[in-house]
C-alpha positions as CSV (number, residue, x, y, z in Angstrom):
1,M,71.2,-154.7,-120.3
2,A,70.9,-150.9,-121.1
3,T,72.0,-150.0,-124.6
4,T,73.4,-146.5,-124.7
5,P,70.8,-143.9,-126.0
6,R,71.1,-141.8,-129.2
7,I,71.5,-138.4,-128.0
8,S,70.2,-136.0,-130.8
9,S,71.3,-132.7,-128.7
10,R,74.4,-132.5,-127.0
11,I,74.2,-130.6,-123.3
12,Q,76.7,-128.0,-123.2
13,F,78.7,-127.7,-120.5
14,G,78.7,-124.1,-119.2
15,Q,75.4,-124.0,-120.5
16,N,72.5,-122.5,-117.9
17,T,70.8,-125.9,-116.3
18,R,67.7,-124.7,-114.3
19,I,67.1,-127.5,-111.3
20,A,64.2,-127.2,-109.1
21,T,62.5,-129.0,-106.4
22,W,58.8,-128.6,-105.3
23,N,56.6,-130.3,-102.6
24,I,52.8,-130.0,-104.6
25,Q,51.2,-130.9,-101.5
26,K,49.0,-133.0,-103.5
27,K,48.3,-131.3,-106.6
28,L,48.7,-133.8,-109.5
29,S,45.8,-135.4,-109.5
30,S,43.7,-133.9,-112.5
31,D,44.8,-132.9,-115.7
32,T,44.5,-128.6,-115.2
33,E,46.6,-129.2,-111.8
34,K,49.4,-130.9,-114.5
35,E,48.8,-128.0,-116.9
36,T,49.3,-125.6,-114.1
37,L,52.5,-127.1,-112.7
38,I,53.9,-127.6,-116.4
39,S,52.9,-123.6,-117.6
40,D,54.8,-122.4,-114.2
41,L,57.7,-124.6,-114.8
42,D,58.1,-123.2,-118.1
43,H,57.6,-120.2,-117.5
44,Y,60.7,-119.7,-114.7
45,N,62.7,-121.9,-117.1
46,V,62.8,-125.0,-115.2
47,D,64.8,-128.0,-117.1
48,I,64.3,-130.6,-114.1
49,C,62.2,-130.3,-110.8
50,S,62.4,-132.7,-108.4
51,L,58.5,-133.0,-106.6
52,Q,57.7,-134.8,-103.4
53,E,53.9,-135.5,-102.0
54,T,52.5,-136.0,-106.0
55,C,50.2,-138.9,-104.1
56,M,50.4,-140.5,-107.3
57,K,48.9,-143.9,-107.1
58,K,50.7,-145.8,-110.4
59,Y,53.8,-145.1,-111.9
60,C,53.2,-142.4,-114.6
61,H,55.1,-141.5,-117.4
62,E,53.2,-138.1,-119.5
63,R,54.5,-136.3,-122.4
64,T,53.6,-132.9,-123.0
65,P,54.8,-130.6,-125.7
66,K,56.7,-129.0,-123.2
67,G,58.3,-131.7,-121.4
68,L,57.3,-135.1,-119.0
69,I,56.1,-135.8,-116.0
70,I,57.4,-139.2,-114.4
71,G,55.6,-139.8,-111.5
72,I,57.4,-143.1,-109.3
73,A,55.3,-145.8,-108.1
74,P,54.4,-146.3,-104.7
75,D,55.4,-149.2,-102.6
76,E,52.0,-151.0,-102.9
77,T,52.9,-152.9,-99.0
78,L,53.2,-149.5,-97.4
79,P,49.9,-148.1,-95.7
80,A,48.4,-145.8,-97.9
81,H,49.8,-142.7,-95.2
82,Q,52.8,-143.6,-96.2
83,R,52.8,-143.3,-100.0
84,Y,53.8,-140.3,-100.2
85,G,54.7,-139.9,-104.1
86,L,57.5,-138.8,-105.4
87,G,58.2,-137.7,-109.2
88,F,60.6,-135.6,-111.9
89,Y,59.6,-133.2,-114.2
90,V,62.1,-132.9,-117.2
91,S,61.6,-130.4,-120.0
92,K,61.9,-131.0,-123.5
93,Q,65.2,-130.3,-124.1
94,W,67.0,-132.8,-121.6
95,V,63.9,-135.3,-122.5
96,P,66.8,-136.9,-125.1
97,H,68.9,-137.3,-121.7
98,L,66.7,-138.8,-119.9
99,W,68.9,-142.1,-118.9
100,S,66.8,-144.1,-115.8
101,T,64.8,-143.6,-113.2
102,K,64.7,-145.7,-110.2
103,S,62.5,-145.8,-106.7
104,I,65.1,-146.4,-103.6
105,S,62.0,-146.1,-101.3
106,N,58.8,-144.3,-100.4
107,R,61.3,-141.3,-99.8
108,I,64.0,-141.2,-102.3
109,S,63.9,-141.5,-106.0
110,V,66.9,-141.3,-108.5
111,I,66.8,-139.8,-112.2
112,T,69.9,-140.1,-114.8
113,F,70.9,-138.3,-118.0
114,Q,73.2,-139.0,-119.9
115,L,75.4,-135.6,-121.2
116,S,77.6,-137.4,-123.3
117,T,78.9,-140.4,-124.8
118,E,82.3,-139.1,-126.5
119,S,83.1,-137.5,-122.9
120,K,86.0,-139.1,-121.1
121,R,85.1,-137.1,-117.4
122,R,81.7,-138.0,-115.8
123,S,79.2,-138.2,-118.5
124,Q,75.9,-138.7,-116.1
125,L,74.5,-136.5,-114.2
126,T,72.3,-138.2,-111.2
127,I,69.3,-135.9,-109.4
128,I,68.5,-137.5,-106.1
129,N,65.2,-136.5,-105.2
130,V,64.3,-136.9,-101.2
131,Y,61.3,-136.3,-98.8
132,A,62.9,-136.6,-95.5
133,P,60.8,-137.0,-92.2
134,T,59.2,-134.7,-90.6
135,T,60.0,-133.4,-87.4
136,I,57.1,-135.2,-85.6
137,R,57.9,-138.5,-87.4
138,T,61.2,-137.9,-86.0
139,T,60.5,-137.0,-82.9
140,T,58.0,-139.9,-82.6
141,N,60.2,-142.7,-84.9
142,P,64.3,-141.8,-84.3
143,A,64.8,-145.0,-86.6
144,E,63.0,-144.5,-89.2
145,T,64.6,-141.1,-89.4
146,E,68.2,-142.4,-88.9
147,A,66.7,-145.4,-91.4
148,F,66.7,-142.8,-94.5
149,Y,69.4,-140.6,-93.8
150,D,71.7,-144.2,-94.1
151,Q,69.6,-145.1,-97.4
152,L,70.4,-141.4,-98.4
153,H,73.8,-142.1,-98.3
154,N,73.9,-145.4,-99.2
155,T,72.2,-143.9,-102.8
156,I,74.7,-141.1,-102.8
157,S,77.6,-143.9,-102.6
158,T,76.1,-145.7,-105.4
159,Y,76.1,-142.8,-108.0
160,E,79.1,-140.9,-107.0
161,S,82.0,-142.5,-108.4
162,T,80.1,-142.3,-111.7
163,S,78.3,-139.6,-112.3
164,M,77.5,-136.1,-111.1
165,V,75.3,-136.1,-108.1
166,I,72.9,-133.5,-107.1
167,I,71.0,-133.9,-103.8
168,T,66.9,-132.0,-104.2
169,G,63.6,-132.5,-102.2
170,D,62.2,-131.5,-99.4
171,F,64.0,-132.3,-96.3
172,N,61.3,-130.7,-94.2
173,A,64.1,-128.5,-91.9
174,K,62.7,-126.2,-89.7
175,L,64.2,-122.8,-89.5
176,G,64.0,-120.0,-86.5
177,Q,63.0,-120.1,-83.5
178,R,59.8,-121.4,-82.4
179,T,56.6,-118.9,-81.8
180,H,54.0,-119.5,-79.8
């Protein structure tokens, strides 16, 4: 059973919050790469960032002076080439509000923040982080893509009645005309 977190600072509604998403393309394996990521996010004043293609081998919960990096553990039953890796960066201002993280699948993860314990309105913020199948995977395996979007729909339905929901991530969309 979860207990109510002690929130030392309140998030003010109307306060600007920067939420980002970043496909880091496997650039989180060394301490230098982690420092660069945190430095870049801090430079742009990002409060919360959804990360895709972390390729982390296990769960990571790494505190730094500027915030927290969370790597969601991949499903060990999947082949190595399907362990894409999802994660989050949370700035130090938002760390006290962190409520939970959850892996839905190798392509969907969730992070929830408790905004207030006093409010009667929705007092949680849930960010759904996605890494959608590429066009090639969609073409060769349309059932996988259909399953992904069904799972995303179910995830949204799970959280939307109790939380403000934001969907972020890499949808692998192709824009513009095809050039040869």
